[in-house]
C-alpha positions as CSV (number, residue, x, y, z in Angstrom):
1,M,0.0,0.0,0.0
2,A,1.4,3.3,-1.0
3,W,2.0,6.1,1.5
4,H,-0.6,8.4,-0.1
5,D,-3.3,5.7,0.3
6,V,-3.1,5.6,4.1
7,P,-0.8,8.1,5.8
8,P,1.3,6.6,8.7
9,W,-0.4,8.7,11.4
10,T,-3.8,7.5,10.2
11,A,-2.7,3.8,10.2
12,K,-1.2,4.3,13.7
13,R,-4.4,5.8,15.0
14,A,-6.5,3.0,13.5
15,A,-4.2,0.4,15.2
16,A,-4.5,2.3,18.5
17,D,-8.3,2.5,18.1
18,E,-8.4,-1.3,17.5
19,Q,-6.2,-2.0,20.5
20,M,-8.5,0.2,22.7
21,G,-11.5,-1.7,21.4
22,Q,-9.8,-5.0,22.5
23,V,-9.1,-3.4,26.0
24,A,-12.7,-2.3,26.3
25,E,-13.9,-5.9,25.4
26,I,-11.6,-7.4,28.1
27,V,-12.9,-5.0,30.7
28,R,-16.5,-5.6,29.6
29,R,-16.1,-9.3,30.0
30,W,-14.5,-8.8,33.4
31,H,-17.3,-6.5,34.5
32,V,-20.0,-9.0,33.7
33,R,-17.9,-11.7,35.4
34,R,-17.3,-13.9,32.4
35,I,-13.6,-13.8,33.2
36,S,-11.7,-13.5,36.5
37,S,-9.6,-10.5,37.5
38,T,-6.4,-12.6,37.0
39,T,-7.4,-13.7,33.5
40,A,-8.3,-10.1,32.6
41,V,-5.0,-8.7,33.8
42,E,-3.1,-11.5,32.0
43,R,-4.9,-10.7,28.7
44,L,-4.3,-7.0,29.1
45,R,-0.6,-7.6,29.7
46,E,-0.4,-9.8,26.6
47,L,-2.1,-7.1,24.6
48,L,-0.2,-4.1,25.9
49,E,3.4,-5.3,26.6
50,P,5.9,-5.2,23.8
51,V,7.0,-8.4,22.3
52,R,10.5,-9.4,23.4
53,V,12.5,-11.8,21.3
54,R,15.7,-13.5,22.5
55,V,18.5,-13.3,20.0
56,G,21.5,-15.3,20.9
57,G,22.1,-15.0,24.7
58,Q,20.7,-11.5,25.0
59,E,17.1,-10.2,25.1
60,H,16.2,-8.0,22.2
61,T,13.3,-5.5,22.1
62,P,12.4,-4.7,18.5
63,E,12.7,-1.1,17.4
64,V,9.6,0.8,16.6
65,Q,9.7,2.0,13.0
66,S,7.8,5.1,12.1
């Protein structure tokens, strides 16, 4: 997709909006007691924490490309 089709800031905002929708869904399920507090916190951590990949013997955090 070319830059002029979807500007980077629009794509980033759409990704953030989608992520907030997922957070809201987790909180909604916790609020109606479909999932426990522990499960909700684990899912939120999985969703919000950056992915860390081990390369060789050292932990590597991927760089954010903008």
